[in-house]
C-alpha positions in Angstrom: 75.2 59.0 88.6 73.1 61.8 87.2 74.7 63.5 84.2 74.1 67.2 83.9 73.4 68.2 80.3 75.6 70.9 78.8 75.4 73.2 75.8 78.6 74.6 74.4 78.6 78.0 72.6 81.8 78.4 70.5 83.7 75.5 68.8 87.0 77.3 68.3 90.5 76.3 69.4 89.8 76.0 73.2 86.6 74.0 72.7 88.4 70.8 71.8 89.8 70.1 75.3 86.5 71.0 76.9 84.7 68.6 74.6 87.2 65.8 75.2 87.0 66.0 79.0 83.3 66.7 79.4 82.4 63.8 77.1 84.9 61.3 78.5 86.8 62.4 81.6 84.1 63.4 84.1 81.3 61.1 85.2 78.6 63.7 85.8 78.6 65.7 82.5 77.0 65.2 79.1 77.5 67.6 76.3 74.0 67.7 74.8 74.5 70.3 72.1 77.1 72.6 70.4 76.7 75.9 68.7 79.0 78.0 66.5 78.6 80.8 64.0 80.7 78.7 61.6 78.5 75.7 60.9 81.5 73.6 59.7 83.1 73.9 63.1 80.0 72.9 65.0 79.5 69.9 62.6 83.1 68.8 63.1 82.7 69.0 66.9 79.4 67.1 66.8 80.9 64.3 64.7 84.2 64.0 66.6 82.6 63.8 70.0 79.3 62.2 69.1 77.2 65.1 70.3 73.4 64.8 70.1 72.8 67.9 68.1 73.8 71.3 66.7 71.7 74.2 68.0 71.4 77.9 67.3 72.0 80.2 70.2 68.2 80.7 70.6 67.5 77.0 70.5 70.1 76.4 73.2 68.8 79.1 75.4 65.2 77.8 75.1 66.1 74.1 75.5 64.4 72.4 78.5 67.2 69.8 78.4 70.3 72.0 78.9 71.2 73.0 82.5 74.6 74.5 81.9 75.7 76.8 79.1 79.5 77.0 78.5 80.4 80.2 76.8 83.5 79.8 74.7 82.9 82.9 72.5 85.5 85.7 72.1 85.9 88.0 75.2 84.0 90.9 73.7 80.9 88.6 73.6 81.3 87.1 77.0 79.1 89.5 78.9 76.1 89.6 76.5 76.0 85.8 76.0 76.4 85.1 79.7 73.7 87.7 80.5 71.3 86.1 78.0 72.1 82.6 79.3 71.4 83.6 82.9 68.2 85.4 82.0 67.1 82.2 80.2 67.5 80.3 83.5 70.7 78.5 82.7 73.6 77.9 85.0 76.5 79.6 83.1 80.3 78.9 82.8 82.5 81.2 80.7 86.1 81.2 79.5 88.2 83.9 81.0 87.9 86.8 81.5 84.4 87.0 83.0 83.8 90.1 80.9 85.8 93.2 79.7 84.5 95.5 82.5 84.1 94.9 86.2 80.7 96.5 86.2 79.6 93.9 83.6 81.0 91.1 85.7 79.2 92.3 88.8 76.0 92.5 86.9 76.4 88.9 85.9 77.0 87.9 89.5 73.9 89.9 90.6 71.7 88.2 87.9 72.9 84.8 88.9 72.2 85.5 92.6 68.7 86.9 91.9 67.8 83.8 89.8 69.4 81.3 92.2 71.8 80.2 89.4 75.4 79.3 89.5 77.9 81.4 87.6 81.4 80.1 86.9 84.5 81.2 85.0 87.8 79.8 83.9 90.6 79.3 84.7 90.0 76.1 86.6 93.7 75.2 86.6 94.0 76.2 90.2 92.0 73.1 91.0 94.7 70.9 89.4 97.2 68.8 91.2 100.0 71.3 91.1 98.3 74.3 92.7 96.2 72.1 95.0 99.5 70.7 96.3 100.7 74.2 96.9 97.5 75.1 98.6 97.8 72.1 101.0 101.5 73.0 101.8 100.4 76.6 102.7 97.3 75.4 104.7 99.5 72.9 106.6 101.8 75.7 107.6 104.9 74.4 105.8 106.1 77.9 104.9 104.5 79.7 107.9 102.5 82.9 107.3 102.4 84.0 103.7 104.2 87.4 103.5 104.7 87.9 99.7 104.8 86.5 96.2 106.0 87.1 92.7 104.3 86.2 89.5 105.7 86.5 86.0 104.3 85.7 82.5 106.7 87.1 79.9 107.0 86.1 76.2 107.0 87.8 72.8 103.4 87.4 72.0 101.4 85.3 69.6 102.1 86.6 66.1 104.8 84.0 65.4 102.6 80.9 66.0 98.9 81.7 66.4 96.8 81.5 63.2 94.7 84.6 64.1 96.8 86.7 66.5 95.2 90.1 65.8 92.8 89.8 68.8 95.7 89.7 71.3 96.7 93.2 70.4 93.2 94.7 70.1 90.8 95.9 72.9 90.0 93.1 75.2 93.4 91.4 74.5 96.9 92.1 75.8 98.9 90.0 78.2 97.0 90.9 81.4 93.5 90.1 80.2 94.8 87.1 78.2 97.1 85.5 80.8 96.6 87.4 84.0 93.5 85.4 85.0 95.7 82.2 85.4 98.3 84.0 87.6 95.9 86.1 89.7 93.4 83.3 90.3 96.3 81.2 91.5 97.4 83.9 93.9 93.9 84.5 95.3 93.4 80.7 95.7 96.7 80.4 97.6 96.8 83.7 99.5 93.2 85.0 99.6 91.4 88.1 98.3 93.3 91.2 97.4 92.9 94.7 98.8 94.9 97.3 96.9 96.6 97.5 93.5 99.3 99.7 91.9 100.4 99.4 88.3 102.2 100.8 85.3 102.1 99.7 81.7 103.4 100.5 78.2 103.3 99.5 74.5 106.9 98.7 73.4 106.1 97.8 69.8 103.4 100.0 68.2 103.0 97.5 65.3 103.4 93.7 65.0 104.1 91.6 61.9 102.5 88.2 61.7 105.0 85.5 60.9 102.7 82.5 61.4 101.7 80.7 58.2 98.0 81.6 57.7 98.5 85.4 57.7 102.3 85.7 57.1 103.4 89.3 56.6 100.3 91.1 57.7 101.1 94.1 59.9 98.7 94.8 62.8 98.4 97.9 65.0 98.8 97.4 68.8 95.9 99.0 70.7 96.4 97.7 74.2 99.3 97.7 76.8 101.7 94.8 76.1 103.8 95.2 79.2 102.0 95.5 82.6 103.9 95.6 85.9 102.2 96.0 89.2 101.9 95.4 92.9 99.1 93.7 94.8 98.4 94.0 98.5 96.3 91.2 99.9 94.0 91.4 102.8 96.2 89.2 104.9 99.0 91.8 104.4 101.1 89.9 101.8 102.4 91.9 98.9 102.9 90.4 95.4 104.8 91.7 92.4 103.1 90.8 89.1 104.4 91.3 85.5 102.7 90.2 82.3 104.4 91.0 79.0 104.3 90.3 75.3 107.5 92.4 74.8 110.1 90.0 76.1 112.3 87.9 73.8 113.6 85.6 76.5 113.6 85.2 80.2 114.7 82.9 83.1 112.1 84.3 85.5 110.0 81.8 87.6 106.3 81.5 87.1 105.1 82.0 90.7 106.9 82.0 94.0 105.2 82.3 97.4 107.2 83.6 100.3 106.4 82.8 103.9 107.7 83.5 107.4 109.3 80.0 107.5 110.1 79.2 103.9 109.5 79.6 100.1 107.2 77.7 97.8 107.9 77.4 94.0 104.6 77.1 92.2 104.2 75.4 88.8 102.9 77.2 85.7 99.3 78.2 86.5 98.3 77.7 82.9 98.7 73.9 83.5 97.2 71.5 86.0 100.3 69.6 87.1 104.0 70.6 87.3 106.7 70.4 89.9 106.2 71.9 93.3 109.3 72.7 95.3 109.9 74.0 98.8 112.7 75.4 100.9 112.2 76.0 104.6 114.2 77.9 107.1 116.0 74.7 108.4 117.1 73.3 105.1 119.6 74.1 102.4 118.2 74.3 98.8 114.8 73.3 97.5 113.3 69.9 97.6 110.4 68.6 95.5 107.0 68.0 97.1 105.1 65.0 95.8 101.7 65.9 94.3 98.9 65.4 96.9 96.0 65.6 94.5 94.7 64.2 91.2 94.1 66.0 87.9 97.7 66.7 86.9 96.9 66.3 83.2 95.1 68.9 81.1 91.7 68.8 82.9 90.0 71.9 81.5 86.3 71.5 82.3 87.1 70.5 85.9 85.4 73.7 87.0 82.3 72.7 84.9 82.3 69.2 86.5 82.4 70.9 89.9 79.5 73.2 88.9 77.5 70.1 87.8 78.1 68.5 91.1 77.2 71.7 92.9 73.9 71.9 91.0 73.0 68.4 92.2 74.1 68.8 95.8 72.8 72.4 96.3 76.2 74.1 97.1 78.2 76.9 95.5 80.7 76.0 92.8 84.4 76.7 93.4 85.5 78.5 90.2 82.8 81.1 91.0 81.6 84.3 89.4 82.6 86.2 92.5 86.1 84.9 92.3 86.3 85.8 88.6 84.9 89.3 89.2 87.5 89.9 91.9 90.3 88.8 89.5 88.8 91.0 86.8 88.9 94.0 89.1 92.5 93.4 89.9 93.4 93.4 86.2 91.4 96.5 85.5 92.9 98.2 88.5 96.4 97.8 87.0 95.2 99.9 84.1 93.4 102.4 86.2 96.4 102.8 88.5 98.7 103.4 85.6 96.4 106.1 84.1 95.8 107.9 87.4 99.3 107.4 88.8 97.7 106.3 92.1 96.8 103.3 94.3 93.5 101.6 93.6 91.5 100.2 96.5 89.4 97.2 95.4 85.7 97.1 95.9 84.8 93.5 95.0 84.6 90.8 97.6 85.2 87.1 97.3 86.1 84.3 99.7 89.3 82.2 99.3 88.1 79.4 97.1 87.5 76.0 98.7 90.3 73.4 98.2 89.6 70.0 96.6 89.7 66.9 98.8 92.6 64.5 98.8 91.9 60.9 97.5 89.4 61.7 94.8 88.7 59.1 92.2 89.4 60.2 88.6 86.2 61.6 87.0 84.8 62.8 90.4 85.1 66.1 92.2 83.6 64.9 95.5 
């Protein structure tokens, strides 16, 4: 099988699982080069995963070997690096969010279309066994027509465990931009595109004290909303309640629940690929567990890249697409805009409900 050569920009925390999977788990990908501003990190990644070479950004963009650039830089750099990658003629996949502004995300989608390139964006967790099992249950009509949903991501932030938590409370951070993509991408993949958004947000704690070891005792100012609550109306008429928060000490809230005319579906954590799927229909008492119908229940980050590689070779669109990511980005931005304007926000972006993976795939393959 043809292996598509990949260049990875950014060798920070999230890069390890990408490197692991793209060098060993998927049959159609080859990490050809890595790049990082910190040379030691790039060198460590090259040695650990036996990568061909370390490149500068310019060398990677000008390489005739590399077909896909994976952008694992910080969110504030997502747009510019993706723009340069596309302009250089590279298919491009970026960690979430697609960019910090919808206008930038749409510009990337436009450039990719004009240059006949594929643009992709994390998360790809919705392609995992847990959410694909939920997708099949909905498509098979097990809960009837989807009428509503709830999605909750609540915790007390990152300062107690993350070595460098400052970013999460600066512009481009916050619980919605950080974790919202997992939950909203899951909802769009299960229900379809959204139509209208309403939201309110707040900053409960104006400052945070880091208690993780590296920067213990450092006080940081909070510059972004840390509690975001909103409502999403989908094009099919379903209405979802969404809360993301870094201000909650403890909670028993579920992750995601999908409500239908004939039953309820309990969706696993969308930040994972597996998890328990449970269902209760109108004719039964209590919830029962559904067996997983798909593969990729382990941490399979990079699955969206492997799908992009297959799409390049077969001449189709990739599933974790730029259009999907731009739509999710607009939903997140609309929560903020709605809160500021105290009004409903009608969405302008368009995307199709992403394609489901097939049942019976062999590990390492996406088709």
